[in-house]
N, C-alpha and C positions, 0 to 999 in steps of 0.2 A: 550139546552136540557139537562135535568138532567141525571146523569149516570144510575140511576135505570130505567128511561124510555128508554134510549138508549139500555140497556141490554135486556129489555122486547121486544123491537122492533126487536133486533137482533135474538132473539129466536122464533119470531112469523113467520107465513107463512103457506103455503099449505103442502100437503103431499110430493110434489116434493122437497120443501125446507127441510123438515125433512129427506128425503132420501139423499139429498146433504150433510147435516150436519153429518149424520151417516157415509157416505162414506168418507168424509173428516177426521172424527175422526178415522175411521179404517185405512186410509192411514198414519195418524200421529202415530198411535200405531205401525204399522209395521216399520216405520222409526225409532221410539224410540227403538224398540227391536234391530234393526241393529246397531244403534249408541251405545247402552249400551253393546251389545256383543263385539263391537270393543274396547270400553273403558276398558272392563273387561280384554280382552287379554293384552292390554297395561299396565294394573295395576298389572300384575303378577310380583312379585319382583324377581330380579336376585340374587341368593345366592352368598356369597363371595367365592373366590377360596380356595380350600383345597387340601390336598394331594390326597384324594380320588375323588375329583371333581374339577379338574383343569380347565375344560372347562366351569364351572359355570352353569351347567344345572339344571333345576328345576325337580328333580327326582320324585316329587309327582305326575307327570302327565304321562299318558301312551302314549299320542300322541306326536310325535316329533315336530309338529307345535307349541305346547305349551311348550314343554320341552326345546327346544333350543332357546336361546334369539335372535339369528339372524333371526329366522323365524317368530317371533311374529309380526313384522312390516308389512310383506307381508300379514299375516293372517288378521290383523286388516284392512288393505287396501282393501282386498277382501270383508270383511264384510261391509265396508262403500260403496263399489260399489253397493251392493244390495239395498242401499237407493236411488240410482238414478232412477230406474223404479218406486219405491214407490213415490218419489216426483213427477214424471211425472203423476202417477195415481192421486195424490192429485190435481195437476193442472187441470187435466181433470175433476175431480169430481166437482171442483169449477165452471165449466161451465154448470153443469147440471141444467136445468130449467132456463137458462139465460133469455129468453123472459119474463117469468112470473115474475122473480125477477126485471127486468127492469120496468115492469108495476107497481110493488109494490113500487119501489123507486120513480117512477114518481108521484104516488099517495101521497107519503110523501112530495114531493116537492110542490104539489098542496095544501097540508094541511099547508104549511108554513115552512118546513124544508129548511135549507140552503144547497148549494152544499157540503160544508165542512162537515156538519152533516151527509149527505147521504153517503159520502165517509167513514167517521168514522164508520157508521153503518155497511157498507159492510165489512170493515176491522175487526170490532169487531165480526161479525158473523163467519168469517174464523178463527180468533184467538181463540174464545171460543170453536169452534168445534175441533181445533187442540189441545187446552189445555186439553179437555176431552179425546182425543185420547192419548196424551202423558202420562196422569195420568193412564189411563187403561194399556198402554204399560208398565209403571213402575211396576204396580201391577202384571201383568202377568210375568214380568221378575223376580220379587222377589219370586213369588210362584214357577215358574219353577226352580229357583235356588235351592230351598229347595227340590223339588221333584226329581231333577236329581243329587243330591248329594249322589251318590252311588259308593263308592270305590270298586275296584275289589278284587280278592283273594290276590293280592300282596299289597293292600292298596293304589293303584294308582287311580287317578281320570281321567275320560275321558274328562271332561269339567272343566274349572276353577271355580268351585262352592265354592272354599275356599277363594276367593278374591272378593272384591267389589270395584267399582270406588269410588273416593273420593266424599264427599257431594257436593263439588263445581262442579265436573263433572256431577253428577246426576242432579243438579239444572240447569246446562247449557243446558242439553239435554231437560229436561222436560219443562223448561220455555223458552229456546232459540228457539226451533222449532215453538211454537205458535207466538212468537214475530217476527220471520222471515216471517212466513206465513202472519201475519197481515200487516207487512211492504211491502211484495211483492204485496198483494192485493191493498194497497193504491198506490203503484208505478204503477201498471197496469192500475189503474183508473185515472191516471193523464191526459190521453188524452180523457177522457170520461166526457161529461157534461150531468148531469141529469136535465132535464127541467120538468116543470109540464105537458108537452105534450108528454114526452117520453125521450128516451136516444139517444143522438147524439154523435157520435165519431168524434173527431176533425181531426184525420188522418185516412182515409180509405185506405185499401190496394187495390187500383184499378189496380195498375200495377202488372203484373205477376212476380213471384219470379225469381230472377236471379241465374245463375248457378255458381256464384263465389265461394260459399262454397263447391260446388261439386268438384271444382278443387283441393281442399285440399286432397281429397280421394286418387288420384294416387300420389300426392306429398309426402304423408306419407310413403308408402312403398318404394318410390324412395330414400328418405332420409335414411331410415333404411337399405335398400339394399346397399347403397353406403358406409356404415360403414366398412364392411369387405374389399372390394377392396381398399378403402382409407388407411386402416391400413396396408395392405400388401404392398401398394405402398410406404408408408413412411418407412417401414422396408427394402424394397429392395433398396431404395435410401439413407438408413442410416440417415434418418431424425428423430429427436426425436419427437414422437407423442405428441401433446398437450392433455394429458390424461383427464384433466377436461372438455375439449370441445367435445371430441368424445362421451362420454355417454350423454352429453346434446343434441348432434345431434340425437341420437337414441330416447331419450325421446321426443324431439320436433317432430320428424317424427311420432312416434306413437300417440302423442296427436293430431297432425294435422289430421291424418286419422280418429281418433275418433270424433273430433270436426266437421270435414267435413261431416262425415256420419250422425251425429246428426242434424246439422244445415241445411243440404240440404234436409231434409225430405219433406219440402214443395215443393221444386223444383222436387223431385222424383215423387210426386203426380201429379204435373202439367205436367211434361213430359209424364208420363203414360197416363194422360187424352188426351193429344194431339195425341199421337200415337194410342190410342184406338179409338179416333174419326176418324182418317184417315183410320183405318183398319176395324172398326166395320160395320156390316150390319144390325143387329137386333135392335129393339127399346130399349131393355134392356141395351145393351152395349152402345148405343148412349146416353141414359139418364145418365148412369154412367159417360161417358166421359165428357159430358157437366157439370155435377156436380163437377168433379175433376178439370176441367179448371176454373170453376167459383169460387170455394172455395177450393184451394189446401191445405190451412192451417188447415182444419177441422181434428182434432185428430192427428195433427202433433207431439204433445208432446209425446204421448204414442207410436206413430209410430216410433219416433226417439229413444225412450227407447228400443223398440223391436230390432231395428237395432244395437244399441250399445251392447245388450246382444248377438245377433248373431255374431257380430264382435269378441267379447271375446270368443265365442264358436269356431269360426274358428281358433283363435290363440291357444286355448287350444288343439284343434285337432292336430295342427302342432307340438306342444310340446309333445303331447302324442306319436306321430309317432317318434319324436326324441328320447325320453326316452326309447321307446320300442326297437328302433334300437340299442341304446347303451346297453340296457339290453341283447339283443341277442348277441351283439358283445362281451360283458363280458363273457357270457357263452361259446361262441365259442373259445375265447382266453383261457379260463380255460381248456377246453377240449384239445386244441392243445398242452398245456404244461403239460398235464397229471394230472392236479389238479382236485379237486372235483368241479363239476359245481355249481356255486353260483352266484347270482346276487342280487343287491340291488333294491327292488321294492318300495322304499320310494317315489321317484318322481312320479312313476305311480299312487301310492295311492293318492298323493297330487293332481294330475291332475283329479283324480276321484272326489275329493271334489270340484274342480273348475267346473267340468261338472255339479255337483249338484247345485252349485250356479248359473250357467247359466240357468239351467232348472227352478229354482225358479224365476229368473229375467224374463224369457220368460213368465212364468205363470202370474206374476204380470203385465207385459206389456200387455198381452192379456186381463186381467181384465180391464185395462185402455182403451184399444180399444173397449171393450164391452160398457163401460160407454159412450165413444164418439159416438159409433154407435147408442145407445139408445137415447142419447141426440139429435142427428141429426134427428132421426125418430120422436121423440116427438115434436121437434121444427117445423117440416114441416108436421105435421100430417094433417092439413087442406088442404095443397096442395096434399098430397097423397089421402085424402078422396075425393077431387074434381076430381082427375084423375080416381079413381074407379067409382065415380058417372057418369062420362062421358063415361065409358065403357072400360077403361083400365083394363085388367085382373090383379089380385093381383100377379099372378106368374111372370108377366113382371116386376112389381115393386120389387118383391123379388129378381129376378135375377139381376136387376140394382143395388140393394144394395150390392149383392155379388160381382159384377164386380167392384163397387166402392171401396170395401175393399181389394179385392185380386189383382186387376190390378197393383197398385203400390207396393204391398208387395212382389210379386214373383220376379220381377227383382231386387228390392232393397235388398232382402235377399240374392240372388245370388251374388250381388256385395259385400255385407258386409262379406259373407263367403270367397270370393276370397281375399279381403283386409286382413281379419284376418289371413287367411292361409299364405299369403305372409309375413305379419309382423312376425308371429311365425316362419316361415321358415328362414327368414333373421336373426332373433335374435338367433335362436338355432344354425344354421349353420350345417355343415356336422359332422358325427360321426367319430372320429379318433380311429383306432384299431392298435394293434401291431401284426406283424407276428412272426414266429418262429425265423427268422434271425434278429429280432429287428427293422425292417423297419416299418415306419408309413404308414398306408393306410387310406384314407378318403372315407367314404361311405355316400351318400346322402339318408336320409330317404325317404321312399315311400310316395305317396300322400294318406292320410287317407280318402279315398272316403266313406267308411262306416260311419265313425264318422261325416264327413261333411254332408252326406245325412241325418243322424239322427238329427243333429242340424237344418238343413234347413227344413226338412220335419216336424219336431216338431214345428217350428215357424209358418209354413204355416198352419199346422193342428190346431194350437191354434187359429189362425185368422179365419179359416173356422168354428171352433166351436163357436166363438163369433158371427159370422154372423148367424149361425143357431139359436142361442138364441135370437139375435136381431130381427129376422124375426117374432118371437112370438109377439113382441111389434108392429110390422108393421101391423099384422092382427088385433090386438086389436085397433089400431088407425084408421083403415079404415072400421071397421065393422058397426058402427052405423052412422046414418045420423047426429046426434048431433055434430060430429066432423067438419061438414061444417059451424057451427056457428062461428062468429068472436069474441065471448067472451070467 
């Protein structure tokens, strides 16, 4: 097959294919913006040490996150974390209209295309859509860089609009993301055989998901929580602590909790379906329970991204409580010594930025859940139309869709909040204060119930909003009798 014909076939399709290409390009544009923002922060040059600037701060910026060299790495890492729900959204968008795409690929096989050509065609479709998105993201980044280049009265910049990543870094993001997307598509299709009669998957997921990944969730806080007691035990027994290994223990524990929460999303859905099937009495809940048990992996990518964002939100709430307690302790200590009350709000302001990043991540993950919900409704529209034709009220189907979306979300969000809170509490530890006589006193920060409720309720409300929007597609898919046709 000639490259030109391959490209035309990759861009051909129905309106659903066009929507899939547009959403994939949109996701790639968001990921490009996050990557370019992180690279821009890392591209800020560190000035040489002088008599007036011995700490080598970049004084042209008003934000300490950009001004201090030691904080730029964490800022860039936080920006890269925003790309995780975006990539999950892209993966879910690639599944939109999958049955129609399978029929189109089967028609190409019937016309004489080889399995390798069909695989390259699907990979090229994803790669071209991603390339379109990365180019648009680059243009938006360059335009925003010019529009936001506004120094304040002191000549300082709020954003690093005076620097730009190297051409190699720009090319790596713009061209690397489409290449990775195309390679991932080809990799995911390695277990799929497209025949002239349809699409056959070599390995079907007939067995229910196992809870092995879920065991990593409590193991993470246990490893991080053991860091402090282990360090105190080593000090009490005058044993030299293996310093390189203790931070690794903390990093591995936090990563285990995150990976366990993300990879166990399918098991969360399956367990919620089993429990709902045992407790439910109405037809809507029973339909949702059977659907969760039959296909617990539906939308698990974006569901996992939502849980990861909530976990970070719980950790940020714990750190906010710690920094607030430390700020209050500094003020109380200053008053006890008769000094002018003063406290540093830098860390509290930084946590505010983290909360903003978590809100953005939850919003993006909710968009992915909406795509997954709409894709499931469209893919099963004939089954829904048949149920309505047999007398099942549309309200029952709508409530079943809501149960299917919210039943695994509510307990999983509570678990992710708890794990994030424990990780943040164990990492931050107690707040040390000094009394008038010089003695040290340790105070544990309170539980930030208001902040945790805000993060959890925001995540559940975002999912509920996606369900409300998705129900509009359910009504459109069951209104006309033509949906009962098999073509």
